[in-house]
N, C-alpha and C positions, 0 to 999 in steps of 0.2 A: 326345472331351472335350478342351477346351483345357488345355494345361499352364500353370503360373504364368507361364512365360516368354512364351507366346503371348498371354496376357491382358495382360501388361505392355506388349508391343509394340503390341497392338491398341488399347490405351488412349492411346497417344501420338499427337499430331497430326503427321503426316508433313509434310515440307517443302513438297511440292506442295499440300497442303491449306492450309498457312499462306499460300501465294502466292494461292490462290483466295480465301481469306477476306479478305486485305488489299485485293485488287483490287475485289471485290464490295462491300466496306464503303464504298468511295468512292461507290457509288450513293446510299447514304443521305445522305452529306455533300453531294453536288451538289444533290439534290432538296430537301433542307431549306434549303440556301442560297437556292434559288430561292423557296421558300415564305415565308421571313422577310425577304428583302432589301428588299421594297417596303413592308413593314408600317409603318416609321417615316414613310412618305410618304402614308399614307391621308388625312390632312387636306388634303394638296396635291391629291390626286385629287378630293376633294369640291369644292374650289374650281375647279380647272382644268376638270373635266368638268361642272361645275354640277349635281351630284347630291346626294341626301340621304345621311345616315349609314347608313340601312338599305340603300340601293342600293349604297353603297360596300362594305358587308359581303359583297356578292356577289363581289367580287374574290377573296376567300378561299373563299367557298362554291362558286363555279363551279369553282375549282381542285379542291376536295375532292369535289364531286359527280361530276366526271369520274373522279376517283380511285376513288370508291365504286362506280361502275358498272363501271369497267375492271378493278379489282383481282380480283374473282372470275372474270371472263372470262379474264384473263391466267393466273390459277391453273389454270383448267380447260384452257386451250390449252397451257400448259407441261406438264401431265400427258399431253396427247395427242401434241403435236408435238416436245417437247423444250424444256428450259428455256433453253438458250443461244439457240436460234433465236428464241424469243419475245422474249427480252431484247434481241436485236439489232434487232428490229422496233420495239419500244417506244421505244428511245432516239432514233431519227430523228424520230418524231412529237413527242417532247419538244423536240428541237432546233428544229423548225419553229415550235412554239408560242413558244419564247423569241425567235426571230427576229421573229415577227409582233408580239410585245409591245413590241419596240424602236420600232416605227413606229405604235403605236396613237394615234389622234387623238381618239377618243371612247370612251365606256364600252362600247359594243357591240363594237367591235373588241378592246378590252382583255379583255372577258369571254370572247370567242372564243379569244384567245391564252392566257388563264389556264386555260381548259378543256383545251386541247391540252397545256399544261404539266402539268395534273393527271393526264393519262394516264401521265406519267412515274412517279407514285407507285406505279403498278401493278408497277413493277420490284421493289418490296420483297419480296413473297412469292416471286416467281420467283427472285430472287437468293438469298434465304435457303433456298429449296428446294435449290439447288445446294450451298450451304454444308452443309446438314444431311446430304446424301448423301455428303459427303467427310470429315466430322468424326466421330470415334468418339462413341458415345452418351454415355459418361461425361464427355466434354469439351464437350458441346453447350452447357452453361451458360456456359462460357468464350467459346465462339464467339458465343453470343447477346449476351454482354456487350460484346465488341469490336464486333460489328455494330450493336448498339443504341447504343453510345457515339457513333457517327458521326452520329446524329440530332441530339443537342444540339450536337455539334461543328460540324456544318454550320449549325445555327441560330445559333451564336455568330458564325461567319464571316459569315453572311448579315446578322445584326443589326448588327454592328460595321462590317463592310466595306460593307454596303448603305448605312448611315447616312453613312459617310464619302464614298462615291461620290455619293450624292444631294446632300449638302451642297456638294460641289465641282463636280459636273458635271450634276446633275439625275437624275431617276429613270430616264430612258431609258438611261443609261449602265450601270445595273445589269444589264440584259439582255445588253449587249455583253460584260461581264466574264465571264459564265458560259459563253458559247458555245464558245470554244476548248478549255476544260477538258472539256466534255462530249464534244466531237468526239474529243479525245484518249482519253477513257475508252472510247468505242465501239471505237476501233482496238485498244486494249490487250485488251479482252474478245475481240475477233475472234482475236487472236494467241495469247493465253495461257489462255483458259478452255476446257476440253474440251467437246466437243459434248454428251455425256451420260454419266451414270454407268451402267455395265453392269447393275448390279443393278436400278436403278429403270427403266431402259429395258426390260429383260426383263419385269419385273413389270407395267409399264404396257401392254406389248403383249398381255398375257394378260387384264388386268382392266379396262382403260379403253375404253369405247365412244367412238369418234371422232365425237362430235356436240357441238353447242353449242346451248344453250337460248336461241335468239334471241327467242322470245316473252317469256321471263322477263326478258331484258335490257331489252326495250322497256317492259314493264310496270313494272319497277323504276325506270327512268329517269323515266317519267311520274309515278310515286308520289312520288319525292323532289322533283322540280322543282315540281310543283303544290303540294305541302305547304309548301315553303319560299317559294314565290311568295305563298301565302295568308298566311303569317306576315309577310312583308315588307309586305303591303298592310294589315295590321291598324291601323296608325296613321292611315290615311286614313278620315275620317268618311264620305266619299261612296262608299266602296267596299264597303259592307255586303253587298249582293247578290253582287257579284263575288267577295268573299272566301268567302262561303258556297258558291258554285259550285266554287271551287278546292278547298276542303276536301272537298266531296262527291266530286269527281273523284278526288282523292287516295285517299279511303277506298275507293271502288269499284275503283280500280286496284290497291290493296293486297290487297283481298279476291280479286280475279281472279288476281293474282300468286300468292297462296298456293294457290288452287285449281289453277292450272296447274302449280305446282311439285310438287304431290302426284301428278300424273298422268304427267309426262314421265319418261323413263328416266334421263336425265342432267340433273337440275335445276341451275339456277344456284346455288341454296341447297339443300343436302341437308337436308331437314327431319328425316330420321332422325338425322343428325349433330347437328342443333340440339337433339334430344331427349336427347342424351348428357349425363348429369348432371355429367360432368367438363368438358364443352365449353361449355355454355350459360351457367352462372353467371359464369365469368371473362370471357366475351365480353360479357355485359351490363354487367359492372363496367367494362370497358374503354370501352364506349359512354358510360356515365354520366360517367366520369372525363374523357373527351374533350369531351363536351358542356359540362361545367362549366368546364374550363380554357380552352376556346376562346371562351367567352362573355366571359371576363375578358381574354383575350389582346389583342384589338383595343381593348377598353375602356381599358386602361392607356395605349395610344398616344394615344387621343383626349383622355384626362385630362391627359396631359403637354403635348400640343400646343395645347390650348384656352387662350385668354388668361385671365388673372386677372380677376376672382375666381372664375370658374367652372372654371378649370384652373390648371396650373402655368406656362403661358406659355413653354414650352420649345421647342427646335428638334429636328431629327431626331437630332442627337448626344445631346441630353438623353434622348431616348427610349432610345437604345442604352445609355447609362450606367445608367439605372434598371433596364432589363431584363437587363443583362449579368450581375449576380450570380445571377439566376434560371437563366440558361443555364449558367453555370460550375458551380453547385451541381448542376444537373441532370446535367451531364456526369460530375462526380465520383461522384455517387450512383449513376448508371447503371453505372459501372465496379464500384463496390463491391457493387452488388446482385447481380452475377454470382457473386461469392464468397459472398454471403449465401445464395444459393440452394443452395450445396453444404453449408452449415452449418445452415440453418433450412428447414423445410418451406415449399414455395412458397406454399401457401395462407395461412400465417402472414405471409409477406412481403406478400401482398395486403392483409391486415387492417391491418398496420402502415402501409402506404402510404396506404390510403384514409382511415384515422383522422388521419394527419398532414396530408394534403391538406385535410380538412374543417376542421381547426384553422386552417390558413392562410387559407381562405376567410372564416371568421368573424372573423379578425383584420382582413382587408380591409374587412369590413362596419363594424367599429368604428373602425379607424384607417386612413384613406386621404387625409388632408388635407395630408400632407407627403410629400416625396420619400422621406425615410428610412423612414417607416412603410410606404409601398408596397413599397419594396425588401425590407423584412423579411418582409412577407406573401408576396411572390413567392418569396423564398428558401425559406420553409417549404413553400410549394406545390411547389417543385422537388423537394424530398426525397420528399414523398408521391407525386408524379406518377411519378417514376422507379421507385420501389419497386412501385407499383401495376401499371405497364406490364410490368416485368420478371417479377413474379410471375404476372400474368395470362397472358402469352404462354408462359411456361414450363409452366404447367399444360396449356395447349392443345397444346403441342409434344409433351409426353410422354404425352398421352392419346389420340392418334389414330394409326392405322397409317401406316407409311411411305408406302404407295401413295397415300394421300389427303392428303399433306402440303400439296401445292399448293392444292387446293380448300379445305382446312380453314383454312390461313393466309389465303387469299383471303376466306373468309366472315368470319373474325374481323376482318380489316382493313376489310371492307365496313361492318360494324356500327360499328366504331371510327370510320370516316370519316363515317358518317351523323351520329354525335354531333358530330364536328368541324364539319360543315356547318351543323347546326342552331344551334349555340352562337353564332356571329357574327351570324346573322340575328336571333335573339332579342335580342341585345345592341343591334343597330342599331335595332330597333323601339323599345326602351326609350329609347334616346338621342334618337330623333326625337319620341317621345311626351312626354317630360319635358325639353323644351328651353326656353331663354330667350335674351334678348338682353343685350348689354353696351353701355352708353352710349358712343357715339363709335366703336364697331366694328361694321362691317356683318356680317350673317349671324346665325344662331342656333347655340347651343352647348348640349350636355347640362348639366343642372343637377345639384345634389347629390342630388336625389331619384332621378335616373336611375342614378347610380353606386351608391347604396344598394340600389336594386331589383335591379340586375344582380348585385352581389356577394352579396346575400342569396339570390337565386335559385340561384346557383352553389353556395352553402353547403348549401342544402336538397337539391339534386341530389346533391352529394357525400355527404351524410348517407345517402341511399338506397344508395349504393355500400357504405358501411360496414355497413349492415344485411345486404346480400347477402354481404359478406365474413364476417360473424358466422355466418350460416347455413351457409356452406361449411365454416368451421372446426368448427362443431358437428357437422356431418355426418361430416367426416373423423375427428373424435375418436371418435364412436360406432362407426365402422367399425373403427378400430384396437383398440377395447376388445372 
């Protein structure tokens, strides 16, 4: 039995663990910088590449689809071959994607580059798996807070820095800015991160079958891509049969994927884990939260950049100014949420978060005609979003065995990323469907109907996450009684 002194020592975060936490937290900052740095320039891509708004949404969706497919794969491979080794393989793929993005001359090359960059998001569960194995269990909420805070921090740098770079040097320069930092991080990880944790390495050698579900990977990719392609084509009146075929292929692929996952020894998605009552509900909440916020994320950029009277007529710096309070509040609340998790039950944090986010969406439905009203709505959203994410992932972290941390986080991130990828495409379709012209200005721009439809849809989706949160709280209360 441990003495009080042993417990006290084991609950402290050692210096070596702090070093690992700080280094790996930079992973989140770099990847989020990359994800947000080009968002203010979306209208510029629409004009320069001569594409529709629904097609432009694929610049974010391609990034996220690649992340959705690669995240569980990376989680599985890290459980098999070691987390550091997989991390050092993913980063160079990300670097190649950033390099190609610098020289993209059309939407096809840009989407390929964005997909390679999306592979970099698979670093998240791998990096946090290393962190979890080095941080005492009672301090994991603090580690989660620090690691999670780098997401909004990176988004802030990406939004503000990206806007400034785009305004002065063009969108191509944003890719150049991130390259040397990423290369430096790869070198630092090589030098200072240990190859594996002895406990998890020993456990993995006994319990993990060294195989990868390639059939599941292929079927999941087909399911997501065909589904989003069908959504993107909805606004085309001539594509009725084509859309029906895409939806049918997606449904068949999904059914086949589920069938395959039930039969293989080491599935990409462990359906038994999905049946865990502590794992599935928060994972679904994370999916709904991501879907709703990412449908609004690009929409605000288009609203700000579109000329009056259909928009605010702003530039990339105006986009950054309006979205900056969202990012700052998201950062602060993410930090605070880690301490709330030690004071309040994590399932209550989820309920608070989803409820606040829903209020923010409904405010955007009613008030979005001025810059100030949009900033207020986004700020409230930031509070709800950060609490929802912190509570959701904390429930998942504490409800799965250490030996399946990689695959569990990978599965949670996958469904989270599926929501992120669907949101922008839905928004893009509404923007194209409800568009109009402005006298004296070439091109079409989303109308007021488009914005109301997008914000209202996000509010309804967020309401569904509140219902799930209430169910979780009721179930936990009954168990405690």
